[in-house]
C-alpha positions in Angstrom: 4.0 58.8 15.0 2.8 62.0 15.6 5.0 64.0 13.3 3.6 67.9 13.5 5.4 70.5 15.0 5.6 70.6 18.6 2.1 72.6 20.1 0.7 72.3 16.5 -3.1 72.3 16.3 -5.4 69.2 14.6 -6.5 70.4 11.0 -10.2 71.0 10.3 -10.2 67.3 8.2 -9.1 65.7 10.8 -11.4 66.9 13.6 -13.8 65.9 11.0 -13.0 62.4 10.1 -14.4 60.7 13.7 -17.7 62.6 12.8 -17.6 61.1 9.1 -17.5 57.6 10.3 -20.2 57.5 12.9 -22.7 58.9 10.4 -21.4 55.8 8.0 -21.9 53.7 10.9 -25.5 55.1 11.5 -26.6 54.8 8.2 -24.8 51.0 7.9 -26.9 50.0 11.5 -29.9 51.7 9.9 -29.8 49.7 6.5 -29.1 46.2 8.3 -32.1 47.1 10.7 -34.5 47.9 7.8 -32.9 44.8 6.1 -33.6 42.6 8.9 -37.1 43.7 9.7 -38.1 43.5 5.8 -36.2 39.7 6.1 -38.3 38.8 9.1 -41.4 40.0 7.9 -40.9 38.5 4.5 -40.4 35.4 7.2 -43.4 35.5 8.5 -45.8 36.0 5.2 -44.4 32.8 3.9 -45.3 30.9 7.4 -49.0 32.6 6.9 -49.0 30.7 3.1 -49.2 27.6 5.4 -52.0 28.5 7.8 -55.7 27.3 7.7 -57.0 30.7 8.0 -57.8 31.5 4.6 -58.0 35.6 4.7 -54.8 35.7 6.4 -53.6 33.6 3.9 -54.6 35.7 1.1 -53.3 38.7 2.7 -49.5 36.9 3.4 -49.7 36.1 -0.4 -51.0 39.4 -1.9 -48.1 41.3 -0.2 -45.5 39.2 -1.0 -46.7 39.4 -4.6 -46.5 43.3 -4.3 -43.4 42.8 -2.7 -42.3 40.6 -5.6 -41.1 37.8 -3.4 -43.7 35.3 -3.6 -42.6 33.6 -7.1 -38.9 33.0 -6.0 -39.7 32.1 -2.5 -42.2 29.2 -3.3 -40.0 26.8 -4.5 -37.8 25.8 -1.4 -41.2 25.8 0.4 -43.3 22.4 1.8 -45.5 20.8 -1.0 -48.7 21.9 1.6 -47.8 25.2 1.9 -47.0 25.2 -2.1 -50.6 23.6 -2.6 -51.9 26.2 0.0 -50.3 29.1 -1.8 -52.3 28.0 -4.5 -55.2 28.2 -3.4 -54.9 31.8 -1.7 -53.6 32.7 -5.7 -57.0 32.1 -6.5 -58.8 33.9 -4.0 -56.6 37.0 -5.5 -57.1 36.8 -9.0 -55.1 39.2 -10.3 -53.3 39.0 -13.5 -50.4 38.4 -11.6 -52.3 35.8 -9.3 -53.3 34.5 -12.5 -49.4 34.2 -14.1 -48.1 32.5 -11.0 -50.6 30.2 -10.8 -49.0 28.9 -14.0 -45.7 28.8 -12.6 -47.3 26.3 -9.9 -49.3 24.3 -12.6 -45.2 23.3 -13.2 -44.6 22.0 -10.1 -43.0 19.0 -9.8 -45.4 17.7 -7.3 -49.3 16.9 -7.7 -51.0 18.5 -5.2 -50.0 22.0 -6.0 -50.2 21.2 -9.8 -53.7 20.0 -8.8 -54.5 23.3 -6.5 -53.2 25.6 -9.3 -55.7 23.6 -11.5 -58.7 24.0 -9.2 -58.0 27.6 -8.8 -57.5 28.7 -12.6 -60.7 27.0 -13.6 -62.6 29.2 -11.0 -61.7 32.0 -13.3 -62.8 30.5 -15.9 -61.9 31.6 -19.6 -59.7 35.2 -17.6 -57.4 31.7 -17.2 -57.4 31.0 -20.9 -53.9 32.4 -21.2 -52.3 30.7 -18.6 -53.5 27.3 -19.7 -52.8 27.7 -23.3 -49.3 28.5 -22.3 -49.2 25.2 -20.2 -49.9 23.4 -23.2 -46.6 23.4 -24.5 -45.3 22.1 -21.1 -44.2 19.1 -19.9 -46.6 15.8 -19.5 -47.9 16.3 -16.4 -48.4 20.0 -16.6 -50.1 19.8 -19.9 -52.6 17.1 -18.3 -53.6 19.9 -15.5 -54.2 22.6 -18.4 -56.3 19.8 -20.5 -58.3 18.8 -17.8 -58.6 22.5 -16.4 -59.7 23.6 -20.2 -62.1 20.4 -19.8 -63.6 21.8 -16.6 -63.9 25.7 -17.8 -66.3 24.2 -20.8 -66.5 24.3 -24.7 -65.9 27.9 -25.2 -62.1 27.1 -24.8 -62.2 25.4 -28.4 -62.5 28.7 -30.2 -59.1 29.8 -28.9 -57.5 26.4 -28.3 -57.9 25.4 -32.1 -55.3 28.0 -32.5 -52.6 26.0 -31.5 -52.9 23.0 -33.4 -50.6 25.0 -35.8 -48.1 25.4 -32.9 -45.4 22.4 -33.2 -45.1 23.1 -29.0 -48.4 22.9 -28.2 -50.4 20.9 -30.8 -50.0 17.8 -28.8 -52.1 19.4 -25.4 -54.3 21.4 -27.8 -55.8 18.3 -29.5 -56.6 16.7 -26.2 -58.0 19.7 -25.2 -60.1 19.7 -27.9 -61.2 16.4 -28.2 -62.2 16.8 -24.8 -64.2 20.1 -25.8 -65.8 17.4 -27.9 -68.7 19.5 -30.3 -66.8 22.3 -30.1 -63.2 21.3 -31.4 -63.9 18.3 -33.3 -64.3 20.8 -36.3 -60.5 21.6 -36.2 -59.9 17.9 -35.4 -60.9 16.9 -38.5 -59.7 19.4 -40.2 -56.5 18.6 -38.8 -56.3 14.6 -40.0 -55.9 16.5 -43.5 -53.4 18.6 -42.7 -50.2 18.6 -44.9 -48.5 18.2 -41.6 -47.9 14.6 -40.7 -47.4 15.5 -37.0 -50.6 17.0 -36.2 -52.4 15.0 -38.7 -51.1 12.3 -36.4 -51.9 13.9 -33.0 -55.4 14.9 -34.6 -56.1 11.4 -35.0 -55.1 10.1 -32.0 -57.0 12.4 -29.6 -60.3 11.6 -31.7 -59.6 7.7 -31.4 -58.9 8.1 -27.6 -62.1 9.8 -27.4 -63.8 6.9 -29.4 -65.2 9.6 -31.5 -67.4 8.4 -34.6 -66.9 11.0 -36.8 -63.0 10.3 -37.1 -63.9 7.2 -38.9 -64.0 8.9 -42.6 -60.8 11.1 -41.9 -59.3 7.9 -40.3 -60.2 5.5 -43.6 -58.9 8.2 -46.1 -55.2 8.1 -44.2 -55.4 4.4 -45.0 -54.8 5.1 -48.7 -51.8 5.0 -50.5 -51.6 8.7 -50.5 -48.5 11.1 -49.9 -48.7 12.4 -45.7 -50.9 9.3 -44.4 -50.8 8.5 -41.2 -51.6 5.1 -41.3 -50.7 3.2 -38.3 -52.1 6.6 -36.1 -55.4 5.8 -38.1 -55.7 2.0 -37.5 -55.2 2.3 -33.9 -58.0 5.3 -34.1 -60.2 2.7 -35.7 -59.8 0.0 -33.0 -60.4 2.6 -30.4 -63.8 3.8 -32.1 -64.8 0.0 -32.8 -65.5 0.8 -36.5 -66.9 -2.9 -37.9 -66.9 -0.6 -41.1 -63.4 -0.4 -41.3 -62.4 -4.3 -40.6 -62.1 -4.5 -44.6 -59.8 -1.8 -45.1 -57.5 -2.8 -42.2 -56.9 -6.8 -42.5 -54.7 -5.8 -45.7 -52.4 -4.7 -43.1 -51.8 -7.4 -41.1 -49.1 -8.2 -44.3 -47.2 -4.8 -43.6 -44.3 -5.1 -41.4 -44.4 -1.2 -40.5 -48.3 -1.8 -39.1 -49.6 -5.2 -38.5 -49.6 -5.0 -34.9 -51.2 -1.8 -35.1 -53.7 -3.5 -37.6 -54.1 -7.0 -35.3 -54.5 -4.9 -32.0 -57.3 -2.8 -34.2 -59.2 -5.9 -35.1 -59.4 -6.8 -31.5 -60.4 -4.3 -30.1 -63.3 -3.8 -32.5 -64.1 -7.6 -32.1 -65.4 -8.9 -35.4 -65.1 -12.4 -36.4 -64.1 -11.7 -40.2 -60.7 -10.9 -38.6 -60.4 -14.6 -37.4 -59.6 -16.5 -40.5 -56.8 -13.8 -41.5 -55.3 -13.5 -37.9 -54.7 -17.0 -38.0 -53.2 -16.9 -41.7 -50.3 -15.1 -39.6 -49.9 -17.2 -36.8 -46.8 -18.7 -38.5 -44.8 -15.5 -37.7 -42.7 -15.8 -35.0 -41.9 -12.0 -34.1 -42.8 -12.1 -30.1 -44.7 -8.7 -29.9 -47.1 -9.5 -33.1 -48.0 -12.9 -32.2 -48.7 -12.3 -28.3 -50.9 -9.1 -30.0 -52.6 -11.2 -32.6 -53.4 -13.7 -29.6 -54.7 -11.1 -27.2 -56.7 -10.4 -30.4 -58.4 -13.6 -30.9 -59.6 -13.8 -27.2 -61.1 -10.3 -27.2 -62.7 -11.5 -30.7 -63.7 -14.3 -28.2 -66.9 -16.9 -29.1 -66.9 -16.3 -32.6 -63.4 -17.5 -32.9 -63.7 -20.9 -31.1 -64.2 -23.2 -34.0 -61.5 -21.7 -36.0 -59.2 -22.1 -32.7 -60.5 -25.6 -32.2 -59.5 -26.8 -35.5 -56.1 -25.2 -35.1 -55.5 -27.3 -31.9 -54.6 -30.0 -34.4 -52.4 -28.3 -37.0 -49.6 -29.6 -37.9 -47.5 -26.2 -37.5 -46.4 -26.3 -34.3 -46.5 -21.9 -34.4 -50.3 -22.5 -35.1 -51.3 -25.2 -32.5 -49.6 -22.9 -29.7 -51.5 -19.5 -31.3 -55.1 -21.7 -30.7 -54.2 -23.1 -27.0 -52.7 -19.6 -25.8 -55.9 -17.8 -27.1 -58.4 -20.2 -25.6 -56.7 -19.1 -22.0 -59.6 -17.0 -20.3 -62.4 -18.7 -23.1 -64.2 -20.5 -20.1 -66.7 -22.2 -22.1 -67.6 -26.4 -22.3 -67.8 -26.2 -25.7 -63.7 -26.2 -26.2 -62.8 -28.1 -23.1 -62.8 -31.6 -25.3 -60.3 -30.1 -27.3 -58.3 -28.7 -24.8 -57.9 -32.5 -23.0 -57.3 -33.4 -25.9 -54.4 -31.3 -26.6 -52.7 -31.9 -23.2 -51.1 -34.8 -24.8 -49.6 -32.8 -27.8 -46.2 -33.4 -28.2 -45.0 -29.3 -27.5 -44.8 -28.3 -23.9 -46.3 -25.1 -24.5 -49.1 -26.3 -26.4 -50.1 -28.4 -23.4 -49.5 -25.5 -20.4 -51.4 -23.4 -22.4 -54.0 -25.8 -22.8 -54.0 -26.6 -19.0 -54.2 -22.8 -18.6 -57.0 -22.4 -20.5 -58.9 -25.3 -18.9 -59.1 -23.9 -15.7 -61.9 -21.9 -14.6 -64.4 -22.1 -12.0 -66.8 -25.3 -11.6 -65.0 -26.6 -14.9 -65.1 -30.1 -13.2 -65.0 -32.1 -16.4 -61.2 -30.9 -17.0 -60.2 -32.1 -13.4 -59.1 -35.8 -14.5 -57.2 -34.6 -17.1 -55.5 -32.4 -15.4 -54.6 -34.3 -12.6 -52.9 -36.8 -15.2 -50.7 -33.5 -16.3 -49.6 -33.2 -12.7 -46.9 -36.0 -13.7 -46.3 -34.0 -16.9 -42.2 -34.5 -17.5 -42.4 -30.6 -18.4 -42.4 -28.5 -15.4 -44.5 -25.1 -17.1 -47.1 -27.7 -18.0 -46.9 -29.0 -13.8 -47.2 -25.4 -12.9 -50.1 -24.5 -15.3 -52.0 -27.6 -14.2 -51.5 -26.9 -10.6 -52.8 -23.1 -11.1 -55.8 -24.4 -13.4 -57.2 -26.8 -10.4 -57.0 -23.9 -8.5 -59.2 -22.0 -10.5 -61.6 -24.6 -10.6 -61.7 -24.5 -6.9 -64.0 -26.1 -4.6 -65.9 -28.0 -7.2 -62.1 -30.0 -7.6 -61.3 -30.9 -4.1 -62.7 -34.3 -3.7 -60.7 -35.5 -6.9 -57.7 -34.3 -5.5 -58.0 -35.8 -2.2 -58.4 -39.0 -3.7 -55.0 -38.9 -5.3 -53.9 -38.1 -1.8 -55.3 -41.7 -0.6 -53.9 -43.4 -3.8 -50.4 -44.9 -2.5 -49.8 -45.6 -6.2 -49.1 -42.0 -6.8 -45.4 -41.0 -6.2 -44.5 -38.6 -3.4 -44.2 -35.5 -6.8 -47.5 -35.8 -7.2 -49.0 -36.0 -4.1 -46.6 -32.4 -3.9 -48.4 -31.2 -7.0 -52.1 -31.9 -5.4 -51.2 -30.2 -2.2 -50.1 -26.9 -4.4 -53.4 -27.0 -6.2 -55.4 -27.1 -2.7 -53.3 -24.4 -1.7 -54.4 -22.4 -5.0 -57.9 -22.7 -3.9 -57.0 -20.0 -1.2 -59.8 -19.7 1.4 -62.4 -20.7 -0.2 -60.8 -24.4 0.5 -60.4 -23.9 4.3 -63.6 -25.6 5.1 -63.2 -28.6 2.9 -59.8 -29.3 4.1 -60.6 -28.9 8.1 -63.5 -31.1 7.2 -61.5 -34.0 6.3 -58.4 -33.5 9.0 -59.6 -35.5 11.3 -60.5 -38.9 9.6 -58.3 -38.7 7.1 -54.9 -41.7 7.1 -51.7 -39.8 8.1 -50.8 -39.1 4.0 -53.9 -37.5 3.7 -53.5 -35.3 6.9 -49.9 -34.7 6.0 -50.4 -33.1 2.1 -53.6 -31.0 4.0 -51.7 -29.7 6.9 -49.1 -28.5 4.1 -51.9 -27.2 1.9 -53.2 -25.6 5.0 -50.1 -23.7 5.6 -49.8 -22.3 2.3 -53.5 -21.0 2.4 -52.0 -19.1 5.8 -55.8 -19.1 7.2 -55.8 -17.8 10.9 -59.3 -20.6 11.1 -56.7 -23.4 10.4 -54.6 -22.7 13.9 -56.9 -24.6 16.6 -57.5 -27.7 14.7 -54.0 -28.1 13.7 -52.9 -27.6 17.1 -55.5 -30.4 18.5 -54.2 -32.5 15.4 -50.0 -32.0 17.0 -51.7 -33.8 20.4 -52.7 -36.9 18.7 -50.5 -37.6 16.2 -47.2 -39.8 15.5 -43.7 -38.1 15.4 -43.7 -37.6 11.5 -46.7 -36.0 11.1 -46.3 -34.0 14.1 -43.2 -32.5 12.7 -45.4 -31.3 9.7 -48.2 -29.9 11.6 -45.5 -28.1 13.8 -44.1 -26.8 10.6 -46.8 -25.3 9.1 -48.2 -24.0 12.9 -44.8 -21.9 13.3 -45.7 -20.6 9.5 -49.4 -19.8 10.7 -48.2 -17.9 14.1 -45.8 -15.8 12.1 -47.7 -14.8 9.9 -50.5 -13.9 12.7 -47.9 -12.2 14.8 -48.2 -14.6 17.4 
């Protein structure tokens, strides 16, 4: 309600009020329009980052950098766009572009990190501050930085070596210096004597990973009973280097509970026969991780260990027999076939199973008869090992196995295990089995058909279809089951 007296005129202030509102509205509309245009322009530039047109991509990245909008926009972009942006930044090459490449180097996905690394390498030593900062980053970022520094070359070592005193970065710095070889080695060697235990461990580990023989002397120094020595890291480094000179120094650590696993692993890597008897002397140890490491070490030493392992197969201590049989798995040598065949009669099923596996190598026909006997073993582990071993011997064992199928004195279980062994030979056995199929007696045909179905080779389909048309009901059912299996596998 208007309370002014009748006939009174509006004041000057009230007449100005609508004009002020209009001006504010115009300003707001202009501002909204400007912000909208800027947003749409930014959106267009971001879309351009994914184009295959390198010139357009570089120009768009440059404008976004100038606007200060690129870094905040990148995380929400698809992987391909982040990757292409990294490539474009490499072409721009300004300090701001290199800094942003360092940000992309921390991306969660491999592809953007990889493109950022390529772009940084392109600028060589100018990228060094970014890469040195990345050495303190998470594992994948650090790995890319290490690789980039290696690609740039050994000239990076002079500055990277100072990061060995930086607890947040010396892990990556050590890797980078090891990759730089000669130029970075002196700093790492000095690190092996440093009072900082972590630095010492890192230096030994990185030189060991690169198998640097210059690390042997500082590693041997760290085996001494001195304060701050890093025995475990030193032992690992000596093993990776393959330092035979260190074998007498490492052997006593087989009795050190803190370092024996590292010691036995290193002795296996070195492969020196002098380690065989000391390792065997520890095989009454029941701790599983150590036993597995010791068995692997004996396998790595190989032939020089055979005589001692054969002797241990006759030990009165079951743990020693188990270790010896397991260590001979993969030996593939006629020299130990007789001893392993005898071990198939051991009172311990684990010894028998390992012995069976150790006999399984291509062409080892001397072991076939013994392995066939093991198909009747009361322990399923031994039966499975014998089946696998016969399969590894291969087609040379097929005739002996087919003869077992013809022997009607053998029980059904043995026939089934024979079929499994034939199937374990894989596709190489198919021609032999197909050759046997037409003229064989029904029992042999049935188990041969089952073996062919297990192998799953499509070459068996047509012969089995012919057999299905000419056989009795019992065999017809077995053939039908295997044909259905083969057709399913073939998608027919």
